[in-house]
C-alpha positions as CSV (number, residue, x, y, z in Angstrom):
1,M,-0.6,-67.6,5.7
2,T,2.9,-66.5,5.1
3,D,1.9,-62.8,5.2
4,H,0.2,-63.5,8.6
5,L,3.3,-65.0,10.0
6,V,5.5,-62.1,8.8
7,A,3.1,-59.6,10.3
8,A,3.1,-61.6,13.6
9,E,6.9,-61.6,13.7
10,H,7.0,-57.9,13.0
11,E,4.6,-57.2,15.8
12,D,6.7,-59.4,18.2
13,W,9.8,-57.4,17.2
14,R,8.0,-54.1,17.8
15,L,6.8,-55.3,21.2
16,F,10.3,-56.4,22.1
17,L,11.8,-53.0,21.2
18,K,9.1,-51.2,23.1
19,K,9.6,-53.2,26.3
20,A,13.4,-53.0,25.9
21,R,13.4,-49.2,25.7
22,A,11.3,-49.1,28.9
23,N,13.5,-51.6,30.8
24,R,16.5,-49.9,32.5
25,S,18.1,-53.2,33.5
26,F,18.1,-54.4,29.9
27,Q,19.5,-51.0,28.6
28,A,22.3,-50.9,31.2
29,G,23.2,-54.6,30.7
30,A,23.2,-54.3,26.9
31,A,25.4,-51.2,27.0
32,I,28.0,-52.8,29.3
33,T,28.0,-56.0,27.4
34,L,28.3,-54.3,24.0
35,L,31.2,-52.2,25.4
36,I,33.1,-55.3,26.6
37,V,32.5,-57.0,23.3
38,F,33.7,-53.9,21.4
39,I,36.9,-53.8,23.5
40,A,37.5,-57.5,22.9
41,A,36.9,-57.0,19.1
42,V,39.2,-54.0,18.9
43,S,42.0,-56.0,20.8
44,L,42.0,-58.4,17.8
45,I,43.6,-55.7,15.6
46,W,45.0,-53.1,18.1
47,T,46.1,-52.5,21.6
48,P,47.9,-49.4,22.9
49,Y,51.0,-51.5,23.7
50,D,52.3,-54.9,22.8
51,V,51.4,-57.1,25.9
52,A,54.2,-59.6,24.9
53,K,56.9,-56.9,25.1
54,L,58.6,-56.4,28.4
55,S,59.8,-53.0,29.5
56,I,61.6,-53.2,32.8
57,P,62.4,-49.4,33.1
58,D,58.6,-48.8,33.0
59,R,57.7,-51.4,35.6
60,L,55.1,-50.7,38.4
61,Q,54.1,-47.3,37.2
62,G,50.9,-45.8,38.4
63,P,48.0,-44.7,36.2
64,S,49.0,-41.9,33.8
65,W,48.2,-40.5,30.4
66,S,50.7,-42.9,28.9
67,H,49.4,-45.9,30.8
68,W,45.8,-45.4,31.8
69,F,45.8,-48.3,34.3
70,G,49.5,-48.3,35.0
71,T,52.0,-51.0,34.4
72,D,52.8,-54.4,36.0
73,H,56.0,-55.8,37.4
74,F,57.3,-56.5,33.9
75,G,56.5,-53.0,32.6
76,R,53.5,-54.2,30.5
77,D,50.6,-51.9,30.0
78,I,47.7,-53.1,32.2
79,F,45.0,-51.5,30.0
80,S,46.3,-53.4,27.0
81,M,46.3,-56.6,29.0
82,I,42.7,-56.0,30.1
83,M,41.8,-55.6,26.4
84,E,43.4,-58.8,25.4
85,G,42.2,-60.6,28.5
86,S,38.6,-59.7,27.6
87,R,39.0,-61.4,24.3
88,N,40.2,-64.7,25.9
89,S,37.6,-64.6,28.7
90,I,34.7,-64.0,26.2
91,A,36.0,-66.7,23.8
92,V,36.2,-69.3,26.6
93,A,32.8,-68.5,28.1
94,L,31.1,-68.2,24.7
95,I,32.4,-71.6,23.4
96,A,31.6,-73.2,26.7
97,V,28.0,-71.9,26.5
98,G,27.8,-73.1,22.9
99,I,28.8,-76.6,24.0
100,G,26.1,-76.5,26.7
101,I,23.4,-75.3,24.3
102,G,24.5,-77.6,21.4
103,I,24.5,-80.8,23.5
104,G,22.3,-80.0,26.5
105,V,19.2,-78.6,24.6
106,P,18.8,-81.6,22.3
107,L,19.3,-84.0,25.2
108,G,16.7,-82.1,27.3
109,C,14.1,-82.0,24.5
110,W,14.7,-85.7,23.7
111,A,14.1,-86.6,27.3
112,A,10.9,-84.6,27.4
113,A,9.7,-86.2,24.2
114,R,10.5,-89.8,25.1
115,R,9.8,-89.7,28.9
116,G,9.9,-93.1,30.6
117,W,13.2,-94.7,31.6
118,I,15.1,-92.3,29.2
119,D,13.9,-89.3,31.2
120,E,14.6,-91.1,34.5
121,V,18.2,-91.9,33.5
122,F,18.7,-88.3,32.3
123,M,17.5,-86.8,35.5
124,R,19.6,-89.1,37.7
125,T,22.7,-88.4,35.6
126,S,22.0,-84.6,36.0
127,D,21.7,-85.1,39.7
128,I,25.1,-86.7,39.9
129,I,26.8,-83.9,37.9
130,F,25.1,-81.2,40.0
131,A,26.3,-82.9,43.1
132,F,29.7,-81.3,42.4
133,P,30.2,-77.5,42.4
134,A,30.8,-76.1,38.9
135,L,34.2,-74.6,39.7
136,L,35.4,-77.7,41.6
137,S,34.4,-79.9,38.7
138,A,36.3,-77.6,36.3
139,V,39.3,-77.7,38.5
140,M,39.2,-81.5,38.7
141,I,38.9,-81.9,34.9
142,T,41.7,-79.5,34.1
143,A,43.9,-81.0,36.8
144,I,43.5,-84.4,35.2
145,F,43.9,-83.4,31.5
146,G,46.3,-80.5,32.1
147,P,46.0,-76.7,32.2
148,G,45.1,-74.7,29.1
149,A,42.3,-72.7,27.5
150,V,41.0,-75.7,25.6
151,N,40.7,-77.9,28.7
152,A,39.1,-75.0,30.5
153,I,36.5,-74.7,27.7
154,I,35.7,-78.4,27.9
155,A,35.5,-78.3,31.7
156,I,33.1,-75.3,31.8
157,G,31.1,-76.7,28.8
158,I,30.6,-80.1,30.5
159,F,28.9,-78.4,33.4
160,N,26.8,-76.3,31.1
161,I,25.3,-79.4,29.4
162,P,23.0,-80.5,32.3
163,V,22.1,-76.9,33.0
164,F,20.7,-76.3,29.6
165,A,19.3,-79.8,29.4
166,R,17.3,-79.3,32.5
167,V,16.0,-76.0,31.4
168,A,15.0,-77.3,28.0
169,R,13.4,-80.4,29.5
170,G,11.3,-78.5,32.0
171,A,10.1,-76.0,29.4
172,A,9.4,-78.7,26.9
173,L,7.4,-80.8,29.4
174,S,5.1,-77.9,30.0
175,L,4.4,-77.6,26.3
176,W,3.8,-81.2,25.3
177,P,0.2,-81.3,26.8
178,R,-0.8,-78.1,25.1
179,E,-3.5,-78.0,22.4
180,F,-1.2,-76.8,19.6
181,I,1.2,-79.7,20.3
182,L,-1.7,-82.2,20.3
183,A,-2.9,-80.7,17.0
184,A,0.6,-81.2,15.5
185,R,0.7,-84.8,16.7
186,A,-2.8,-85.4,15.2
187,S,-1.6,-84.1,11.9
188,G,1.0,-86.9,11.8
189,K,4.2,-85.0,12.9
190,G,6.8,-87.0,14.8
191,P,8.5,-85.9,18.0
192,A,11.6,-84.6,16.3
193,R,9.6,-82.4,13.9
194,I,7.3,-81.2,16.7
195,T,10.4,-80.3,18.7
196,A,12.0,-78.4,15.9
197,E,8.9,-76.6,14.6
198,H,7.0,-75.9,17.9
199,I,8.9,-76.7,21.0
200,L,12.2,-74.9,20.3
201,P,10.7,-71.6,19.0
202,N,8.6,-71.4,22.2
203,I,11.4,-72.0,24.6
204,A,14.1,-70.0,22.8
205,N,13.5,-67.0,24.9
206,L,14.0,-69.0,28.1
207,L,17.2,-70.5,26.7
208,L,18.5,-67.0,25.7
209,V,18.0,-65.8,29.3
210,Q,19.7,-68.8,30.7
211,G,22.5,-68.4,28.2
212,T,23.4,-64.9,29.5
213,I,23.4,-66.2,33.0
214,Q,25.7,-69.1,32.1
215,F,27.9,-66.7,30.1
216,S,28.5,-64.6,33.2
217,L,29.3,-67.8,35.2
218,G,31.6,-68.9,32.4
219,I,33.6,-65.6,32.8
220,L,33.9,-66.2,36.5
221,A,34.9,-69.9,36.0
222,E,37.5,-69.0,33.5
223,A,39.0,-66.4,35.8
224,G,39.0,-68.8,38.7
225,L,40.7,-71.5,36.7
226,S,43.3,-69.0,35.4
227,Y,43.8,-67.7,38.9
228,V,44.9,-71.2,40.1
229,G,47.0,-71.7,37.0
230,L,44.7,-74.2,35.2
231,G,43.3,-71.8,32.6
232,A,45.0,-69.8,29.8
233,Q,48.7,-70.2,29.8
234,P,51.4,-67.7,29.0
235,P,51.8,-65.9,26.7
236,A,48.0,-65.6,26.5
237,T,46.6,-63.0,28.9
238,S,43.7,-63.7,31.3
239,W,42.0,-61.6,33.9
240,G,42.3,-64.5,36.4
241,R,46.1,-64.9,35.8
242,M,46.5,-61.1,36.2
243,L,44.9,-61.3,39.6
244,A,47.2,-64.2,40.6
245,E,50.3,-62.3,39.5
246,A,49.1,-59.3,41.5
247,Q,48.9,-61.1,44.8
248,T,52.4,-60.3,46.0
249,M,52.3,-56.8,44.6
250,M,49.2,-55.4,46.4
251,A,51.2,-53.2,48.7
252,I,53.3,-51.5,46.0
253,A,51.2,-51.8,42.9
254,P,47.5,-52.2,43.8
255,Q,46.5,-51.3,40.2
256,M,47.6,-54.7,39.1
257,A,44.8,-56.3,41.0
258,I,42.2,-53.5,40.9
259,A,42.1,-53.3,37.1
260,P,41.3,-57.0,36.3
261,G,39.1,-57.2,39.4
262,I,36.9,-54.3,38.1
263,A,36.9,-55.8,34.6
264,I,35.5,-59.1,35.9
265,I,32.9,-57.3,38.2
266,V,31.7,-55.0,35.4
267,T,31.5,-57.8,32.9
268,V,29.6,-60.1,35.2
269,L,27.3,-57.3,36.3
270,G,26.5,-56.3,32.8
271,L,25.6,-59.9,31.8
272,N,23.5,-60.3,34.9
273,L,21.6,-57.1,34.2
274,L,21.2,-58.1,30.6
275,G,19.8,-61.5,31.7
276,D,17.4,-59.9,34.2
277,G,16.3,-57.4,31.5
278,L,15.8,-60.1,28.9
279,R,13.7,-62.1,31.4
280,D,11.4,-59.1,31.9
281,V,11.3,-58.2,28.2
282,L,10.8,-61.7,26.8
283,D,7.7,-62.4,28.9
284,P,6.6,-65.9,27.9
285,K,3.0,-65.0,28.5
286,L,3.1,-62.3,25.8
287,R,4.8,-64.6,23.2
288,R,2.6,-66.1,20.6
289,E,2.6,-69.9,20.4
290,R,3.4,-71.2,16.9
């Protein structure tokens, strides 16, 4: 039995790689995402210049061999700031998505397993949360509790909870009437064990695709909060705060806005392409039910 499961997993992995190599959206999205993650990882140990060090004689320089993206109004190297900003943006979005998955998925699976009034309360609560736009909710939360990266993570994470909960609930509800679930119930397994052993493995691909989408939205939300001064605070660097500082410099130093703007666009585009590719590659109809 164990050898059969190992062979099945190996076949699933081979099928995934085969479809991934044939999917251009997945390849492009994975390449862009890996590049951004690599840049963020490198920024942990090295950047071309120290972003905390001001150099007034070098202020507002255009792109050159010394400063690839130019310098800002304090003489800081914009490329170095982009590198450090990628780290902060990815960290905020990743933790926020983790909060959504860690709390939302168990809630959604629990509601699907229990049904009845529990499911009804869950749905109505989700409706209330979804009545407010994500960014507006994040702005409201950070405005109440104060600006900062931690509060931005909490605000974005709170909105992610009902998103993942609804996805998990809808997918789980479609599986509970299936024969292999009925067989598991007949063998004496409880709802929690069935969810862990049968439901979650069969909805993991859907949650992974949703995770990439929410990751890209988290990048945008973090940039939006930082833009209005409610995200990462100095001396931390953020793409959104870089855009805010560039507002009054557009006429004389457009590179201050162009660089972080392109960074946000490329990152979100890469994650969206990756999500679309994963949705095509991880075709639920081709996945074996366990």
